[in-house]
Phi, psi and omega in degrees: 000134176265137177252145173291162177305318183296317177297316179298318179296319180297320175295319175297321181294321179295317181296313178303322179296310177303311180282342176276346179281092189266015182299133178266155171285147172303133191237125170217117180218144181223139178226152177269137184251314179228128182246136176313130177093340182304127181055033174075013178274135180297302182212139171256126184225174166056082182286145166222145184205150171219156171250119186290172177301336183266357178091004174291134179266119177253117181250112182258159166194176170274127174263095185276106195286327188242343179199177174275354185295150171295149172056027167261168186314119190214134168259156172265123192230167190212143165233144180245151176231127175252018177229034179070027176089004176292320175222156187233137178286169185298161179298128176254135164270114182271317171226123183268126174287130177268133179061244184264002184299144169236123177269112195226169173061068175297130180217079181282159175212140183261131176263103185292348177295317186227005177085356180287165176235130177256141170242122175257147182194177185239149179240116177258125179299323182187184188288346185257005187268354193301325186249014178271135186303126172081355184296315186271128185253156178252130184239149173228136176235162186222138172239136178244016181225037175066033173082017169291315177227165188221143173292165173299148177299138174249127173280117185251010187307313182304329187277338192236353186223152169261097189289351175278346180256244182307168185244304191273098182252104197235139167271161172056217001267175182131265182192160168259180174224166168239131186278179184289348178268356177103351182291135166267130187235125188232126176299147188210134178226153191200172180250137177258106181082001174090153177104137190295331181294345186252033176295125177230156182244148174207191167233160161247150186216157183223136178251002181236039179064030171089013175285320176229153190233145171230160178246138182281181181287158181281157177271140185292153182083189183242145177177176177203183169047071181250164174230164180221149179220152180261135183271172178305323183274007178088356177283164176248152179243123179259119177257121191230137169293116184279118182261344176217196182293154175221125178062031179082007185254083186275140173088355179275124184273083178223168178274143172271153179226145175212158187234152174224142179251002179229041173070023177099359178293313178225165191220150172290175168296137181279155176218163178259135181268113184302328185283335184257082178285154190201138175272038189056071188214145173305143173232169178237150173217141188203147175278136176265307188211156181221134184293328181291347175250027174101354176287157175281343178209158170273138178220144172238145173243151177215140176226143174185170176278111189274083177202149185279345183223339186240146175279083183214171174062064180295125191225135174249133181247160172233138176241137173253359180240032176066039174088001179284331174217160181228077183292338175254132175210128176224141185277127168280321178205124187274351181271206182301130181202158186208243189297154181207167178210129181262155173206153173254116181282169188298335184268001179094354176282162188252139175249134178232109175269117187208151175282133184205180176171176175272317182265330177204165191281358189244025181275337183194169171237120183248161178232117181257130178253124178216169180235171183290334176303310178290316182297328187253003181062033176089355184280343177249108175251092189294142170269092191281152179225172186290341189265339185301136175090351181248080192299137184266136176272129178299339183282342181278150173296144182239000000 
């Protein structure tokens, strides 16, 4: 059968229309990763996560062996997924706590220069050590094979903390970032002179791939358990759990924010973000897309239990104006939920590793995989490109 030229043109146009419609169907899937009691561990807590340069998802947490309490005997453990979180490989003990030691606050960061992954964490001698000068140590490990094996821990405490003064000097938890200049930036909080009323935030940073570390200035006000993200203009946004009053505003449960224009060396006055309500709980913030790297829009993601007093309602938000507003918010799980960590998978879907359960938030750590179409009820249909999600280092040749 012969077709006229007009019919052929119309058929080709229809085919092109079908293949040019790149809108994805809404996606939401959830699997359990760490379960309370698994392998004889009392409680798994405090998630940290990164997606490697090869697309492997690395999910870290604390294996609290005998109880759910902080600074009790704890190992640092890891599970790997090579299929976007659909399945997880067996549990690995990355750093084993000896005796009463607690290895806490997993804070991984990917070095895009060479594809290696650094893991920063803290070593507490025991439950009574939190406020003793010099007791808490900061450790760094490295993997060059996508988290299959790890180097021995290196103690960097002498580089980043004054061990003669305050005591609890802690990284994370959650993740660190690498800026477009190549600097590694890891959130850090500490006590000035010891004692819970004096919790302060800063970052530590490295310009030589993690060999040497320096500490930035502290942020005004009180807070801990922070995360950091690079904005489109190269400045940094610090998202901080507010533990006390901020700018004279006492008792309001919201996340604090501060900004740095010099890569974390100094910080602006902190303020409370009215949109980011919080029950005094760690939160996660992450860049999803950047226009200068081929995306159609600038997008930031934020996750936390969105409630003013209870650790419930794990929610993911989207900002299109670099954190000035958060017009999109959707609940991932309305029940008990607490700490979380975000990741962007190689296909552009979003991963949320978070503490959750039915009766309380520490029964398990789950991984939810979702896309922007699900998150925004179909209102945001991202125009993905080959460059999106592959942040460019300013030091690389272009």
